[in-house]
C-alpha positions as CSV (number, residue, x, y, z in Angstrom):
1,M,65.5,89.3,98.2
2,E,68.5,87.0,98.5
3,F,68.5,83.3,98.1
4,E,71.0,80.7,96.9
5,L,71.0,77.8,94.6
6,R,70.9,75.4,97.5
7,H,67.5,76.9,98.5
8,L,66.1,76.1,95.1
9,E,67.5,72.6,95.1
10,A,66.0,71.9,98.6
11,F,62.7,73.3,97.4
12,R,62.7,71.1,94.3
13,A,63.5,68.0,96.3
14,V,60.8,68.6,98.9
15,A,58.2,69.4,96.1
16,E,59.1,66.1,94.4
17,T,59.2,63.9,97.4
18,R,56.6,65.7,99.6
19,S,58.8,64.8,102.6
20,M,61.7,66.6,104.4
21,T,63.3,63.3,105.3
22,A,63.1,61.9,101.7
23,A,64.4,65.2,100.3
24,A,67.3,65.1,102.8
25,R,68.2,61.6,101.5
26,L,68.0,62.8,97.9
27,L,70.3,65.7,98.6
28,G,72.7,63.8,100.9
29,V,72.2,66.2,103.9
30,S,70.4,66.0,107.2
31,Q,66.6,66.5,107.6
32,P,67.1,69.5,109.9
33,A,69.3,71.1,107.2
34,V,66.5,70.7,104.6
35,S,63.9,72.1,107.1
36,S,66.2,75.1,107.7
37,L,66.7,75.8,104.0
38,I,63.0,75.7,103.3
39,A,62.2,77.9,106.3
40,R,64.8,80.4,105.2
41,F,63.6,80.3,101.6
42,E,60.0,81.0,102.6
43,Q,61.1,83.9,104.8
44,Q,63.2,85.4,102.0
45,I,60.5,85.2,99.3
46,G,57.6,86.0,101.6
47,L,55.5,83.0,100.4
48,P,54.3,79.8,102.2
49,L,55.5,76.8,100.2
50,F,54.3,73.7,102.1
51,R,51.6,72.8,104.5
52,R,51.5,69.6,106.6
53,T,48.8,67.1,105.9
54,G,48.2,63.6,107.2
55,G,50.1,62.2,104.3
56,G,53.1,64.5,104.6
57,L,53.8,67.9,103.0
58,E,51.5,69.4,100.4
59,P,52.8,72.2,98.1
60,T,50.8,75.4,98.2
61,A,49.3,76.8,95.0
62,E,52.2,79.4,95.0
63,A,54.7,76.6,95.4
64,L,53.3,74.7,92.4
65,Q,53.6,77.8,90.3
66,L,57.2,78.3,91.5
67,V,58.1,74.7,90.7
68,D,57.5,75.4,87.0
69,E,59.8,78.5,87.2
70,V,62.5,76.8,89.2
71,A,62.7,73.6,87.0
72,P,64.5,75.2,83.9
73,V,66.9,77.1,86.2
74,L,68.0,73.9,87.9
75,A,68.0,72.0,84.7
76,D,70.4,74.6,83.2
77,F,72.6,74.4,86.3
78,D,72.6,70.5,86.2
79,H,73.7,70.8,82.6
80,V,76.5,73.2,83.6
81,R,77.5,70.9,86.4
82,Q,77.6,67.9,84.1
83,A,79.6,69.9,81.5
84,I,82.2,70.7,84.2
85,H,82.6,67.1,85.1
86,D,82.8,66.1,81.4
87,I,85.4,68.8,80.6
88,R,87.4,67.9,83.7
89,D,87.3,64.2,82.8
90,G,88.0,64.8,79.1
91,R,84.6,63.5,77.9
92,S,83.6,66.7,76.2
93,G,85.0,69.9,74.8
94,R,86.4,71.3,71.6
95,L,89.8,70.3,70.3
96,M,91.6,72.4,67.7
97,I,94.5,70.6,65.9
98,A,96.9,72.0,63.2
99,A,98.9,69.4,61.4
100,Q,101.4,69.2,58.5
101,P,100.0,67.4,55.4
102,L,101.5,64.0,55.9
103,V,99.9,63.5,59.3
104,G,96.8,65.4,58.3
105,L,96.1,63.2,55.3
106,A,97.5,59.8,56.3
107,L,97.1,59.5,60.1
108,L,94.6,62.0,61.6
109,P,91.4,60.8,59.8
110,A,91.5,57.3,61.4
111,V,92.8,58.5,64.8
112,L,90.1,61.2,65.0
113,A,87.4,58.7,64.1
114,D,88.5,56.3,66.8
115,F,88.8,59.1,69.4
116,A,85.4,60.6,68.4
117,R,83.7,57.2,69.0
118,A,85.1,57.1,72.5
119,H,84.4,60.8,73.1
120,P,81.1,61.6,71.4
121,R,80.8,65.0,73.1
122,V,84.1,66.3,71.8
123,S,84.0,68.4,68.6
124,F,87.0,69.1,66.4
125,K,88.6,71.7,64.2
126,V,91.5,70.4,62.0
127,L,93.8,72.5,59.8
128,T,96.3,71.0,57.5
129,N,99.1,73.2,56.4
130,T,102.9,73.6,56.5
131,S,104.9,72.9,59.6
132,E,106.0,76.6,59.6
133,L,102.3,77.7,59.8
134,V,101.5,75.1,62.4
135,R,104.1,76.4,64.8
136,H,103.1,80.0,64.1
137,L,99.5,79.2,65.0
138,L,100.6,77.6,68.2
139,S,102.7,80.6,69.1
140,G,99.4,82.7,68.9
141,H,97.5,80.1,71.0
142,A,95.1,79.7,68.1
143,Y,95.2,75.9,68.3
144,D,95.4,73.3,71.1
145,L,97.8,70.9,69.5
146,G,100.2,71.0,66.5
147,I,101.9,68.3,64.5
148,A,104.9,69.4,62.5
149,D,108.4,68.5,61.6
150,V,111.0,68.3,64.4
151,R,112.5,71.6,65.2
152,L,113.5,73.2,68.5
153,D,112.4,76.8,68.6
154,A,110.7,79.3,70.9
155,Q,107.3,79.1,69.2
156,A,105.9,75.9,70.7
157,A,106.6,73.3,73.4
158,M,107.3,69.8,72.2
159,L,105.3,66.9,73.7
160,A,106.7,64.0,71.9
161,S,108.6,63.2,68.7
162,V,108.0,60.3,66.3
163,A,110.6,58.5,64.1
164,A,109.0,56.3,61.4
165,P,111.1,54.1,59.0
166,C,110.6,55.0,55.4
167,V,109.6,52.3,53.0
168,C,109.7,51.8,49.2
169,V,106.4,51.8,47.3
170,L,106.3,50.4,43.8
171,P,103.7,49.0,41.4
172,A,102.3,45.7,42.6
173,D,103.5,43.9,39.5
174,H,106.9,45.5,39.3
175,R,109.8,43.2,38.7
176,L,111.4,44.2,42.1
177,A,108.2,43.5,44.1
178,S,109.5,40.0,44.8
179,Y,112.2,41.4,47.0
180,A,111.5,41.8,50.8
181,M,113.8,44.8,51.0
182,L,114.9,47.2,48.4
183,T,118.1,49.2,48.2
184,P,119.5,52.0,46.1
185,T,121.6,49.4,44.2
186,L,118.4,47.5,43.3
187,L,116.6,50.7,42.4
188,D,119.5,52.0,40.3
189,G,118.1,54.0,37.3
190,E,114.4,53.3,38.2
191,P,112.1,56.2,37.5
192,F,111.7,57.8,40.9
193,V,109.0,60.1,42.3
194,T,110.2,62.1,45.4
195,S,109.4,65.1,47.5
196,F,110.4,68.7,46.7
197,R,114.2,69.3,47.0
198,E,113.4,71.9,49.8
199,R,112.5,68.9,52.1
200,E,115.2,67.3,54.2
201,I,114.0,63.8,53.2
202,H,114.8,64.6,49.6
203,H,118.4,65.1,50.3
204,R,118.7,62.1,52.6
205,I,117.3,59.8,49.9
206,G,119.7,61.4,47.4
207,R,122.7,60.7,49.8
208,A,121.7,57.1,50.2
209,F,121.8,56.6,46.4
210,A,125.1,58.6,46.1
211,D,126.7,56.5,48.9
212,A,125.7,53.3,47.1
213,G,127.0,54.6,43.8
214,A,123.5,54.2,42.3
215,Q,121.7,56.5,39.8
216,W,118.8,58.3,41.4
217,N,116.6,58.8,38.4
218,V,114.2,61.5,39.7
219,V,111.4,62.0,37.2
220,A,109.0,64.0,39.4
221,E,109.1,66.1,42.5
222,V,105.8,66.4,44.4
223,D,104.6,68.3,47.5
224,F,102.8,65.4,49.2
225,F,103.9,61.7,49.6
226,A,100.2,60.8,48.9
227,V,100.7,62.2,45.4
228,A,103.9,60.2,44.9
229,C,102.0,57.0,45.9
230,G,99.2,57.9,43.6
231,M,101.6,58.3,40.7
232,V,103.2,54.9,41.6
233,A,99.8,53.3,41.6
234,N,99.4,54.5,38.1
235,R,102.7,52.9,37.1
236,F,104.7,56.1,37.1
237,G,107.9,55.2,38.8
238,V,108.7,54.1,42.4
239,T,109.1,56.1,45.6
240,V,110.3,56.1,49.2
241,V,107.9,57.5,51.7
242,D,106.8,57.3,55.3
243,P,105.0,54.0,56.4
244,F,101.7,55.8,57.2
245,T,101.2,57.1,53.7
246,A,102.4,53.8,52.2
247,A,99.9,51.8,54.3
248,Q,97.1,54.1,53.1
249,A,98.2,53.6,49.5
250,A,98.4,49.8,49.9
251,H,94.8,49.7,51.2
252,A,93.4,51.6,48.2
253,P,92.9,48.8,45.7
254,Q,92.2,49.3,42.1
255,G,90.1,46.6,40.4
256,G,89.9,44.6,43.5
257,Q,93.6,44.3,44.0
258,A,96.2,46.5,45.6
259,A,97.9,48.7,43.0
260,V,101.1,49.1,44.9
261,A,103.5,46.9,46.9
262,V,105.2,48.2,50.0
263,R,108.7,46.9,50.9
264,A,111.3,47.7,53.5
265,F,114.1,50.1,52.4
266,A,117.8,50.1,53.3
267,P,119.7,52.0,54.5
268,A,117.3,53.0,57.2
269,L,115.8,56.5,56.7
270,D,113.5,57.8,59.4
271,Y,110.7,60.3,58.7
272,R,110.4,62.5,61.8
273,F,107.7,64.7,63.2
274,A,106.6,65.9,66.6
275,L,103.5,66.9,68.6
276,Y,103.5,70.4,70.1
277,H,101.3,72.5,72.3
278,P,101.4,76.3,72.9
279,L,104.1,77.7,75.2
280,H,102.8,78.5,78.7
281,R,99.5,76.7,78.1
282,P,99.5,73.1,79.1
283,P,97.3,70.7,77.1
284,S,93.7,70.4,78.3
285,T,92.4,67.1,79.7
286,V,90.8,66.3,76.3
287,A,94.0,67.3,74.4
288,R,96.0,64.9,76.6
289,A,93.5,62.1,76.0
290,F,93.8,62.7,72.3
291,V,97.6,62.7,72.4
292,R,97.6,59.3,74.1
293,T,95.2,57.9,71.5
294,F,97.4,59.3,68.7
295,L,100.6,58.0,70.1
296,A,99.1,54.5,70.6
297,A,98.1,54.5,66.9
298,V,101.6,55.5,65.9
299,R,103.3,52.9,68.0
300,A,101.2,50.2,66.4
301,V,103.2,50.7,63.2
302,D,106.3,48.4,62.9
303,G,109.5,50.2,63.6
304,V,108.1,53.4,64.8
305,T,109.7,54.9,67.9
306,V,108.3,57.7,70.1
307,S,110.4,59.9,72.3
308,G,109.3,62.4,74.9
309,R,106.8,62.6,77.7
310,E,103.5,60.8,77.6
311,P,100.8,63.1,78.9
312,G,99.0,61.9,82.0
313,P,95.2,61.8,82.5
């Protein structure tokens, strides 16, 4: 016994409409095509399915039993067909993202929430870890997208790079909060919280102070910029961080008021990171849609520049 899905679809349509002509309109085919499918289906299964009456076609008792069996099969197929359309159009799927801590803590939560509202049938797995591990995971195709520091290597393919101007964060009532822009000269000797000295940004800030002949009074080194901002909010020094973490800190009020002030910093220091995908595996439709959403959120921040190729739909 051999029959195809189109035989089941024709059978369901005729059983629902009780008319070959109406079933043909429903399926978008000709009436003779439906008649041929039903005749072939009856021949293959050895059962009469419809008999003609004055009011049209009447399903036989066997056909009514078969309708109950066919319905879940076609429902499953309709679900698969819809899933194919959704995946192709980026409306559903599973997105696995590995990100370095700054982006994972300061940027991803809001971007993911916005993306999820527009794509309710997309699920996520998000890992926050070091840039080195992010690239390693991409090299093994374990994740769809990675966000890590800018580095050209053979582990992953870069989609776009982001350069964000660092800003100064200080207690809201600090004597220097009245300045629109802060410099190493103004911050001379101020207790300073900064990143670990293994980080490139640590040395770039240090050079800015040295070039200005100002004292860089480092009182604490921390792993995450969010920790630095938390310490500043508790009146433990000042810091220079990326604008995303700074904005998050400024919107975390204590006692109804912002605990920190955010000011421009000169000389210009950019914090850089990039979006990657696994080598030899182009981003999926849903991954490309997420990258577009992510880059739009990044571009909304003053002074941020994005380089690289914007993924198409």
